[in-house]
TORTILUM-810506 format. One record per residue: residue in one letter; chain; x, y, z of N, C-alpha, C in turn. Coordinates in steps of 0.001 Angstrom, whole numbers, m for minus. Example, Ala and Ser with C-alpha at 12.3 -4.5 7.8 and 13.67 -1.06 7.14 Angstrom:
BEGIN
node residuo->A; cadena->A; neast->13190; nnorth->m5690; nup->7800; caeast->12300; canorth->m4500; caup->7800; ceast->13200; cnorth->m3300; cup->7800
node residuo->S; cadena->A; neast->12850; nnorth->m2250; nup->7080; caeast->13670; canorth->m1060; caup->7140; ceast->12900; cnorth->30; cup->7870
//
This chain:
BEGIN
node residuo->M; cadena->A; neast->93448; nnorth->118331; nup->71369; caeast->93743; canorth->117059; caup->70615; ceast->93776; cnorth->115888; cup->71609
node residuo->I; cadena->A; neast->93265; nnorth->114804; nup->71205; caeast->93192; canorth->113590; caup->72051; ceast->94207; cnorth->112602; cup->71476
node residuo->D; cadena->A; neast->95108; nnorth->112127; nup->72258; caeast->96067; canorth->111069; caup->71860; ceast->95300; cnorth->109753; cup->72013
node residuo->K; cadena->A; neast->94955; nnorth->109167; nup->70854; caeast->94127; canorth->107976; caup->70868; ceast->94897; cnorth->106778; cup->71446
node residuo->N; cadena->A; neast->96256; nnorth->106824; nup->71440; caeast->96992; canorth->105733; caup->72026; ceast->96953; cnorth->105743; cup->73594
node residuo->K; cadena->A; neast->96789; nnorth->106974; nup->74186; caeast->96686; canorth->107073; caup->75591; ceast->95269; cnorth->106934; cup->76092
node residuo->C; cadena->A; neast->94308; nnorth->107339; nup->75260; caeast->92871; canorth->107396; caup->75699; ceast->92333; cnorth->105980; cup->75986
node residuo->I; cadena->A; neast->91651; nnorth->105895; nup->77107; caeast->90993; canorth->104647; caup->77464; ceast->89532; cnorth->104638; cup->77224
node residuo->A; cadena->A; neast->89008; nnorth->105699; nup->76672; caeast->87593; canorth->105859; caup->76311; ceast->86709; cnorth->105785; cup->77486
node residuo->C; cadena->A; neast->87121; nnorth->106331; nup->78593; caeast->86330; canorth->106313; caup->79817; ceast->85151; cnorth->107316; cup->79781
node residuo->G; cadena->A; neast->85183; nnorth->108275; nup->78911; caeast->84031; canorth->109165; caup->78731; ceast->84040; cnorth->110307; cup->79734
node residuo->S; cadena->A; neast->85062; nnorth->110448; nup->80590; caeast->85076; canorth->111502; caup->81496; ceast->85097; cnorth->112917; cup->80845
node residuo->C; cadena->A; neast->85910; nnorth->113087; nup->79814; caeast->85960; canorth->114300; caup->79060; ceast->84616; cnorth->114696; cup->78464
node residuo->V; cadena->A; neast->83932; nnorth->113680; nup->77931; caeast->82623; canorth->113965; caup->77311; ceast->81622; cnorth->114487; cup->78412
node residuo->S; cadena->A; neast->81667; nnorth->113937; nup->79499; caeast->80641; canorth->114236; caup->80564; ceast->80960; cnorth->115530; cup->81230
node residuo->V; cadena->A; neast->82209; nnorth->116052; nup->81183; caeast->82615; canorth->117297; caup->81793; ceast->82590; cnorth->118522; cup->80894
node residuo->C; cadena->A; neast->82559; nnorth->118353; nup->79628; caeast->82606; canorth->119450; caup->78723; ceast->81368; cnorth->120346; cup->78820
node residuo->P; cadena->A; neast->81541; nnorth->121641; nup->79147; caeast->80411; canorth->122505; caup->79365; ceast->79680; cnorth->122923; cup->77981
node residuo->V; cadena->A; neast->80337; nnorth->122742; nup->76868; caeast->79714; canorth->123114; caup->75577; ceast->79512; cnorth->121935; cup->74660
node residuo->N; cadena->A; neast->79629; nnorth->120733; nup->75169; caeast->79393; canorth->119483; caup->74396; ceast->80277; cnorth->119489; cup->73113
node residuo->A; cadena->A; neast->81485; nnorth->119812; nup->73317; caeast->82437; canorth->119870; caup->72168; ceast->83213; cnorth->118550; cup->72007
node residuo->I; cadena->A; neast->82823; nnorth->117539; nup->72763; caeast->83546; canorth->116229; caup->72674; ceast->82487; cnorth->115182; cup->72386
node residuo->E; cadena->A; neast->82716; nnorth->114387; nup->71354; caeast->81743; canorth->113331; caup->70978; ceast->82548; cnorth->112047; cup->70757
node residuo->F; cadena->A; neast->81897; nnorth->110952; nup->70919; caeast->82495; canorth->109659; caup->70605; ceast->82410; cnorth->109381; cup->69096
node residuo->E; cadena->A; neast->83504; nnorth->108884; nup->68551; caeast->83596; canorth->108504; caup->67146; ceast->83221; cnorth->107098; cup->67012
node residuo->A; cadena->A; neast->83128; nnorth->106580; nup->65728; caeast->82792; canorth->105213; caup->65473; ceast->83779; cnorth->104245; cup->66052
node residuo->D; cadena->A; neast->84991; nnorth->104619; nup->66327; caeast->86031; canorth->103723; caup->66877; ceast->85862; cnorth->103620; cup->68322
node residuo->G; cadena->A; neast->84900; nnorth->104333; nup->68967; caeast->84679; canorth->104262; caup->70417; ceast->85477; cnorth->105322; cup->71213
node residuo->K; cadena->A; neast->86336; nnorth->106061; nup->70549; caeast->87164; canorth->107022; caup->71217; ceast->86615; cnorth->108435; cup->71006
node residuo->P; cadena->A; neast->86774; nnorth->109344; nup->71997; caeast->86228; canorth->110666; caup->71844; ceast->87038; cnorth->111534; cup->70870
node residuo->Q; cadena->A; neast->86342; nnorth->112561; nup->70354; caeast->86984; canorth->113507; caup->69389; ceast->86467; cnorth->114898; cup->69776
node residuo->I; cadena->A; neast->87433; nnorth->115790; nup->69820; caeast->87097; canorth->117219; caup->70118; ceast->86609; cnorth->117873; cup->68886
node residuo->I; cadena->A; neast->85490; nnorth->118612; nup->68965; caeast->84953; canorth->119363; caup->67824; ceast->85502; cnorth->120782; cup->67976
node residuo->K; cadena->A; neast->86515; nnorth->121072; nup->67173; caeast->87289; canorth->122340; caup->67370; ceast->86410; cnorth->123549; cup->67323
node residuo->E; cadena->A; neast->85402; nnorth->123610; nup->66477; caeast->84555; canorth->124712; caup->66310; ceast->83726; cnorth->125040; cup->67553
node residuo->K; cadena->A; neast->83476; nnorth->124027; nup->68360; caeast->82710; canorth->124238; caup->69604; ceast->83555; cnorth->124430; cup->70863
node residuo->C; cadena->A; neast->84799; nnorth->123969; nup->70838; caeast->85674; canorth->124020; caup->71979; ceast->85951; cnorth->125430; cup->72419
node residuo->I; cadena->A; neast->85783; nnorth->125725; nup->73713; caeast->86152; canorth->127014; caup->74216; ceast->87460; cnorth->127014; cup->75010
node residuo->K; cadena->A; neast->88182; nnorth->125899; nup->74949; caeast->89518; canorth->125764; caup->75581; ceast->89508; cnorth->126080; cup->76991
node residuo->C; cadena->A; neast->88473; nnorth->125550; nup->77744; caeast->88383; canorth->125784; caup->79211; ceast->89318; cnorth->124907; cup->80038
node residuo->G; cadena->A; neast->89705; nnorth->123768; nup->79455; caeast->90606; canorth->122873; caup->80129; ceast->89945; cnorth->121830; cup->81036
node residuo->S; cadena->A; neast->88643; nnorth->121820; nup->81123; caeast->87934; canorth->120813; caup->81967; ceast->88360; cnorth->119382; cup->81521
node residuo->C; cadena->A; neast->88335; nnorth->119147; nup->80270; caeast->88676; canorth->117771; caup->79807; ceast->90068; cnorth->117398; cup->80137
node residuo->V; cadena->A; neast->91005; nnorth->118356; nup->80020; caeast->92404; canorth->118080; caup->80377; ceast->92545; cnorth->117693; cup->81810
node residuo->A; cadena->A; neast->91897; nnorth->118485; nup->82611; caeast->91963; canorth->118276; caup->84089; ceast->91389; cnorth->116974; cup->84576
node residuo->I; cadena->A; neast->90373; nnorth->116444; nup->83855; caeast->89747; canorth->115229; caup->84319; ceast->90270; cnorth->113943; cup->83698
node residuo->C; cadena->A; neast->91009; nnorth->114136; nup->82634; caeast->91525; canorth->112907; caup->81923; ceast->92449; cnorth->112130; cup->82817
node residuo->P; cadena->A; neast->92161; nnorth->110816; nup->83073; caeast->93020; canorth->110076; caup->83987; ceast->94338; cnorth->109611; cup->83330
node residuo->T; cadena->A; neast->94428; nnorth->109666; nup->81999; caeast->95661; canorth->109215; caup->81317; ceast->96437; cnorth->110390; cup->80679
node residuo->Q; cadena->A; neast->96017; nnorth->111577; nup->80982; caeast->96639; canorth->112803; caup->80325; ceast->96738; cnorth->112670; cup->78803
node residuo->A; cadena->A; neast->95672; nnorth->112218; nup->78236; caeast->95648; canorth->112081; caup->76732; ceast->95183; cnorth->113284; cup->75937
node residuo->I; cadena->A; neast->94809; nnorth->114340; nup->76685; caeast->94236; canorth->115499; caup->76055; ceast->95187; cnorth->116699; cup->76178
node residuo->T; cadena->A; neast->95418; nnorth->117364; nup->75052; caeast->96110; canorth->118640; caup->75040; ceast->95193; cnorth->119674; cup->74417
node residuo->I; cadena->A; neast->95350; nnorth->120966; nup->74866; caeast->94628; canorth->122045; caup->74327; ceast->95580; cnorth->122692; cup->73315
node residuo->N; cadena->A; neast->95108; nnorth->122796; nup->72058; caeast->95902; canorth->123389; caup->71031; ceast->95554; cnorth->124856; cup->70861
node residuo->D; cadena->A; neast->96573; nnorth->125662; nup->71168; caeast->96461; canorth->127128; caup->71033; ceast->96616; cnorth->127414; cup->69502
node residuo->D; cadena->A; neast->96270; nnorth->128529; nup->69023; caeast->96472; canorth->128835; caup->67611; ceast->97940; cnorth->128807; cup->67233
node residuo->K; cadena->A; neast->98828; nnorth->129127; nup->68163; caeast->100227; canorth->129221; caup->67823; ceast->101081; cnorth->128132; cup->68465
node residuo->E; cadena->A; neast->100535; nnorth->127469; nup->69498; caeast->101344; canorth->126402; caup->70143; ceast->100393; cnorth->125389; cup->70774
node residuo->S; cadena->A; neast->101007; nnorth->124209; nup->71096; caeast->100211; canorth->123196; caup->71752; ceast->100766; cnorth->123102; cup->73187
node residuo->K; cadena->A; neast->99862; nnorth->123122; nup->74173; caeast->100261; canorth->123056; caup->75543; ceast->99409; cnorth->122212; cup->76358
node residuo->K; cadena->A; neast->99911; nnorth->121598; nup->77402; caeast->99166; canorth->120774; caup->78339; ceast->98726; cnorth->121710; cup->79457
node residuo->L; cadena->A; neast->97504; nnorth->121562; nup->79846; caeast->97036; canorth->122281; caup->81036; ceast->96995; cnorth->121280; cup->82196
node residuo->T; cadena->A; neast->97458; nnorth->121746; nup->83311; caeast->97420; canorth->120898; caup->84522; ceast->96867; cnorth->121623; cup->85673
//
């Protein structure tokens, strides 16, 4: 999940995703495509504002 209030739309997450599971929406902010996401954590690690969390099926956790 991407916290749109924290996101600065830098595009780092989009460029680092190995499966192209993040795309920009019409509002200019990125959105994770859940069906494509492999939960590798690359986007979490590169996000300069810590706006991304990986949602597990049972819980939400931040990867650092």
